[in-house]
C-alpha positions as CSV (number, residue, x, y, z in Angstrom):
1,M,1.7,-19.9,-19.2
2,V,4.7,-17.5,-19.0
3,K,4.3,-14.6,-16.7
4,P,5.0,-11.3,-18.6
5,K,8.2,-9.7,-17.4
6,L,8.0,-6.4,-15.5
7,P,9.4,-3.5,-17.4
8,E,12.9,-2.7,-16.1
9,Q,12.1,0.9,-15.4
10,V,9.2,-0.1,-13.2
11,R,11.4,-2.6,-11.4
12,E,14.1,0.0,-10.9
13,F,11.6,2.6,-9.6
14,A,10.3,0.1,-7.0
15,R,13.9,-0.6,-5.9
16,S,14.5,3.1,-5.6
17,L,11.4,3.6,-3.5
18,R,12.4,0.8,-1.2
19,L,15.7,2.5,-0.5
20,H,14.0,5.9,0.2
21,Q,11.0,5.2,2.3
22,T,9.6,7.7,4.7
23,D,9.7,7.1,8.5
24,A,6.0,6.3,8.4
25,E,6.4,3.7,5.6
26,I,9.3,2.1,7.5
27,L,7.4,1.9,10.7
28,L,4.3,0.4,9.0
29,W,6.5,-2.1,7.1
30,L,8.2,-3.2,10.3
31,L,4.8,-3.8,11.9
32,L,3.3,-5.7,9.0
33,K,6.2,-7.8,7.7
34,N,6.6,-11.5,8.7
35,R,2.8,-12.0,8.7
36,S,2.4,-10.2,12.0
37,L,-1.3,-9.7,11.3
38,G,-1.6,-13.2,9.7
39,F,-1.2,-11.9,6.1
40,K,1.9,-11.5,3.9
41,F,2.6,-7.9,2.8
42,R,5.1,-6.8,0.1
43,R,6.5,-3.3,0.2
44,Q,6.9,-1.0,-2.9
45,H,5.2,-3.7,-5.0
46,P,4.7,-3.0,-8.7
47,V,1.2,-3.5,-10.1
48,G,0.7,-2.4,-13.6
49,R,2.0,1.1,-14.0
50,Y,1.9,1.8,-10.2
51,V,4.1,0.9,-7.3
52,L,2.1,0.3,-4.2
53,D,3.5,1.3,-0.8
54,L,2.3,-2.0,0.9
55,Y,0.4,-4.8,-0.8
56,C,-1.3,-7.9,0.4
57,H,-1.9,-10.2,-2.6
58,E,-4.0,-12.7,-0.5
59,A,-6.5,-10.0,0.5
60,H,-6.1,-7.8,-2.6
61,L,-5.4,-4.9,-0.3
62,C,-3.2,-1.9,-1.0
63,V,-2.1,0.3,1.9
64,E,-0.9,3.7,0.9
65,V,1.0,6.1,3.2
66,D,0.6,9.6,2.0
67,G,2.8,12.6,2.8
68,G,2.1,16.3,2.4
69,Q,2.7,16.2,-1.3
70,H,-0.5,14.3,-1.7
71,N,-2.5,17.4,-0.7
72,S,-1.9,18.7,-4.3
73,E,-2.3,15.3,-5.9
74,V,-5.9,14.5,-4.8
75,S,-7.3,13.9,-8.3
76,R,-4.3,11.8,-9.3
77,D,-4.7,9.7,-6.2
78,E,-8.4,9.3,-6.9
79,Q,-7.7,8.1,-10.4
80,R,-5.0,5.7,-9.2
81,T,-7.4,4.3,-6.6
82,A,-10.2,3.9,-9.2
83,E,-7.9,2.0,-11.5
84,L,-6.7,-0.3,-8.8
85,N,-10.3,-0.9,-7.7
86,K,-11.2,-1.9,-11.3
87,A,-8.3,-4.4,-11.1
88,G,-9.9,-5.9,-7.9
89,I,-7.5,-4.2,-5.4
90,R,-9.0,-2.3,-2.4
91,V,-7.0,0.7,-1.4
92,I,-6.8,2.3,2.0
93,R,-4.8,5.4,2.7
94,F,-3.3,6.9,5.8
95,W,-1.4,10.2,6.3
96,D,2.2,9.9,7.5
97,N,1.2,11.6,10.8
98,E,-1.6,9.0,11.3
99,V,0.9,6.2,11.1
100,L,3.4,7.8,13.4
101,N,0.9,9.2,16.0
102,S,-2.0,6.8,15.9
103,T,-0.2,3.6,15.0
104,E,-2.5,1.2,16.9
105,A,-5.6,2.7,15.2
106,V,-4.0,2.3,11.8
107,L,-3.1,-1.3,12.5
108,E,-6.6,-2.0,13.7
109,R,-8.1,-0.5,10.5
110,I,-5.7,-2.6,8.3
111,Y,-6.6,-5.7,10.3
112,L,-10.3,-5.1,9.9
113,E,-9.9,-4.7,6.1
114,L,-7.8,-7.9,6.0
115,T,-10.4,-9.9,7.8
116,G,-13.4,-8.6,5.9
117,S,-14.7,-6.6,8.9
118,G,-13.7,-3.2,7.5
119,G,-17.2,-2.0,6.6
120,R,-16.8,-2.3,2.9
121,G,-19.9,-1.2,1.3
């Protein structure tokens, strides 16, 4: 079976996002890459019409790092999360300042989600 080709505009958008990551996204990527928690993550990974900040295919887990602009995009973020959940992808979100100021707690939450101990209910 031939895998459908990703639309070029989505591919280019993902590339652009990888080049313009926030400090929090960069920090989290540095801490998650190379299977540091035992799971492989991809950054700025396209899924359907969305580009996910960090994605672990093995665990079907999306980690989103939100900046201040997301305060005004709550309903859009909720719709995005609902669509990803329908596709079988769990989404957890952190604010930029959480990643930068409570890094260990953020990593612990991600690890618990990856290992199935995250209290999904």
